[in-house]
N, C-alpha and C positions, 0 to 999 in steps of 0.2 A: 504493500500500499504506500503510495506517495503522499507525503504530508506537505502541505503548502503553508507558508509563514502566515497567511491570512487566517488559517484555522488553529493557530496556536494562542491559547489564552494569554500566555506571557506577552505576545506581541500586542494584543489588545490592551493589556494593562500598561505596557510601555507606551503605546500610542496615546492612550488617555492621559498618561502623566505628562507627555510632551505637550499635548494640547492644553492641559491645565497650566503648565509652565508658560506658555505663550500668553494666555489670558491674564495670569498673575503678573507677568512682566509689564503688560500694558496698564493694568490697574495700579500696580505698585510704583510705577514711574513717577507719578505726581507726588508720591510720599518720599521718594528718594531712596527706596529700599529694594533690595533684591529678595527673592523668595526665601532663601535661607535666613537672611536678616530679619524678615518679617516673622518667620517662625520663632527665632530667638525672642524678638520683642513680644510676640504673642505670649510666650511662656512668662516673661517678665511682667506683662500687664496683668496676667491672670494670677500669678503667684507672688509677685514682689520679688525681693532679693532671693536668688537661688545660687547654689555653688556651680562652678564650671562643671564639675563631675555630674551633678543632677541635670544640668542643661544637655550634656552630651548623652546621658541615658535616655532622657525624655525624647530628644530629637534624633536619636540614633546616629549621632555624629561623633567621630573620633577627634581626639585633641588636635591632630594635624589639620583638620578642617575647621574646627571650632575656634582655635586660637587666633588665626588671621581674621576670621569673621568678627570676633569680639574686638580685636584691634581696630578694625575699620568702623565699627559702631561707636567705639570710644573716641576715635578720632573725629567722628561726626558729631560728638557731644550728646549721643543718645543714651549711652550706658557708662557706668563707672565700675571699676574693679577694685577690690580691697581684700586684704587678708581677713579671714574670719577670726575675730578675737577669741572665740571659743575653741578654734582648732587652726593653728597657724599654717597647717599643711593645705588648708582649703582656701580657695579664692571665691569671694561672693561677687556676684554681678547683680547690679541694680539699675533700674531706669533712672535717668537724670530727670529733672523737671521738664527738659525739652523732650525727652523720651516719653514721659507721661503724657505731655500735650499731643505728641504724635499719635499716641494710642487713641485719643479722643477724635482726632481726624480720621483714624483708620477704622472707625466703628462699622462703616458701611462696606468694607471690603468683602467679608463673607457673603453678604447679600448680593453683591455684584457678581461674585463667582458662582453662587447658587443659581442665579438667573441665567448666566452665560451657559451653565451646564445643561439647562433645559430639563431638569428632573423635578418631578413633584416631590414634595417633602417625604412622602412614604417611600418613594423610589430611592431617594438619597439615603434614608435610614436603612433600607434593605441593602443597598450597595455597601454602606459603611460596615454593617454587621458582617456581610460576606467577606469583605476585604480583611477585616480584623480576624476572622476565623482563618482565612488563608495565611495571614501573617504568622499567627500563633502556630499553625501546623507546620509552615516552613521553618520557623524558628526551632520548633521541637525536632524536626527532621535533620536539622543542621548540627545538632549537638552530638 
């Protein structure tokens, strides 16, 4: 049996990811953020100060990817980094006042993405549940 790339689930997931990246790039341009920077800021807006390690685990980013990303956000004045006083080995990342203000301007980003995806709320929830189940299964099988 011959398998076509168009019949591979992994291709559809990859294509959807690239299409989402394109829409996010357009939407985030006016905020001056890349998609990975937006994800970091989302965690900070939601949780407040977090350690670099927690950010990496949450976003599935290694330190080689996360460190330069944080440096760029810090240079832009959106985050600050400091040693955790309760554990000198840990570095806390927190949004600056400018970073918090950016979060207020970014409130409509999820709605814009949701609209662009053309999914009904129930479809989006079903897709998210399926993707999370796939991710968990793949994580388990890679151990």
